[in-house]
N, C-alpha and C positions, 0 to 999 in steps of 0.2 A: 479329679477328673477336667478336660479339656475344657474350660467356659464356652466356649461356641456348643459341645457336643451335650454338656448341661442345658444350656438355653433351649435346644432345641428336645429336646427328654421333656423340662417344664412346659413346654406348648403342649408336648403332644398331650401330657395329662392331663392338663387343663382341662382342652382342647376337647379327651376323651369323657373327663365330669363333666361338661356339660353338653356331653350326648347323652352321656345314662341321666342324667339330671332333668332330660327330653324324654326321653323314652321311660326309665322309673315312672312315672308319673300316675297314680290310679287318676283314670278319668273315661266320663262315657266312650261304653263302647271297646273297653278293655277283659278280660278275663276276672278281671281282682273285683271291678264293677261291680259286673253279672254277679258278684256273688254277693253282694249288697241286699238288704232288703229293698232298697231306690237308693237310686242314683241320679240328683236332679241335671242336668245340663247344665252345662258349664263349668260342671266342678270339678273341680282334682286336689290331689294329696301328694301333696310333696315327696322327693325320692330322696335318700331312705325315708321306712316306715320306721317306725322304733315297735310297734306291735298291732295289729288285725286282727283282733280274735271274737268270732261265731258270727262274720260280718252282716248272715244273714238277718239278727235283728237291729240291724244298725239302717237310720235312715237319715238320708242326707238330702238336702232339695239343692235349687237350681241357684249358680251363683259362688257357692258354698270354698272358698281358699283355706285350706287346710296344708300347715308349713311341714317342713320335714321334720325325723325324730317324733312324730305324735303318736302316742297308746291312742288306738279308740277301741275299746272294748267291751261287751256283755257275760257276764258268767264269769265263775271260778277257772276255767280249765276248759278247751278247746272240746266242742261237742256235749259242755256241761245240759244233763236233761236241765227239762222243764225253766228253759230259758223265755222271757215274754217275746212276742213277739216284735214288738216297739218299745225294744233297752235301752236303747238312744235314738234320739230322735234331735236330730239339728236343721235347723228352718233355710230357709230362703238366703242367701248374700250373707253367711257369717262367716268370719277369719280368724282364723286354729292358729295361734303361735306356736312356732318352733318351741320342739323338746315340750308339750304338752299333754296334761295324758286325761281321761274322760277314760275313767272306768264306772261300769253300771250293771248291776244286778236285776233291777228291777224299776226304775228308770231315773235314767237325765235327759227331760226338753232344754231344746234351746229354743225362743221363737228368733227371727227374722232379723236379721242385720245384727246379732250380739255379736262384737271383736272381742277378739280374749286378746292379752298379749303373750312372750315369751314366757315357759315355766309353770304355765298355772294347768294348777290338776283340781279337777270334779271327782268323785266320789259320791255312792248313795246310800253306802255300806262300811263298818268298821270294826274292830273286834271286839268280843266281849273280857272279860279281868274274873269273874266270881268265883272260877273253880283256878284255887288255887295248886290244884297238883293236873291241871291240863297246859300246856306254852298256850302262850296268846292268840298264838298262830292260828290255830287248832280253834279257838272258842269266835266262830264266827257271829256277829255281830247282826241286828235289827235288819231291813233295808228299807231306806227312809227318804223317797224319791225326792228327785234335787230338781227344781224350777227357777231358769234365767231367761225373764221377759224381754220380749222386743226390745231393738235398737241398746238396748249394754252393754255395757265395756268394763271387762275385767283386767284389770294389771297387772304390768307383768309377774312373776313369783307370787300370785293370790292362792290362794287354798279356801275353793270349796265345798264345805263340810255335810252328811246325812242328811235328808231334812231341812235345808233350805231352799225357799225358795226368795227370788229376788223378783223386783217385777218392774217395769217397761222406764226405758230411758235411765237407769241409774249408772252408778258409778261406784265400780271398788276399785280401790287404789291404792297401789304394790305392794305385793308383801302382805297383805289381810289376808285372817283368819274368821271364814265368813259360819255362821251358822245361825239360822232361826230363818226371822221374815225383815227382809229390806224392804220398804214399799217404791212405789212409784218418784219418781224422779229427785230421788235422794241420793247423794253421793256419804257412801261408809266406808271406815276407813282402819288398820290398826286390827293387834291379837289380843285375844280378839276383836272385834272389827267395830265397830262404835261410830252414832250419825253425825257426821259432821257437818254436810248441811240438805238443805231441800227445800225443793219449791213448794213458794206459799203464793196462789195464784192473785194479781192486784197487788203484789208487796217488792216480791223476788225472790234472790237465790237465800237464802234463811240462815246461816249458821249457830253455830251453841250458844253462840255469848251474844248472839241478837245481830250482828252486821248482817246488811244487806249487800248485795251484788245485784246489778240490772239484767233482768233477761232480754238476750238478745236474741236475733233472728237471723236466718239465714246460716252459709259453712263462714265454713276458720276462716279469718282472712277478709269476710266479705260481711263480720256482723252489722243490723243497727239494732241500737236498742231500742228497746220498745214497754216499756216499764222502770 
């Protein structure tokens, strides 16, 4: 192919994709946004999405950014009977990274200012295995709500399992698998995730081996030590 024609086609494809990227977003006032239980001002879901299912049970706060190819779903299939009115609740100013999945059946709730890296998976249900003659996929497990507190960060590729509660301003390291309770102002990591560091008032951020990092105030790059 002639280099000039190839360059022209390339420019056209990229320009078309940028147009689709803008037009395809789910934003307030679009028909797709109207199908959600609530969809806050200045929020958006990137194009293309992966799966948006039973959106009437999904509530999104204001200023939320949801990346591309993200799954937001409630229930096991479209129009699943008996889905909760508020199955997936995302607070204000949250960021959900590309290719993440939030799959709710009873309740997944994110507070305000919760940030996800890419490829994070959160689910409030799993599968049973006790019946040896029934395929695992047909053995639905218990529904155990998941809650992530305001201001928390969940790193790239983390998995949040059913029944997990993560406190406020907590950090989940990349690639972690989390089950159970993570307290406020803690850093956890690993598979399964374990405590790495916690805030002790008047002392600082104390590690498992007793090492202490100082408390710093302010935005990244403009911090001032205060402990």
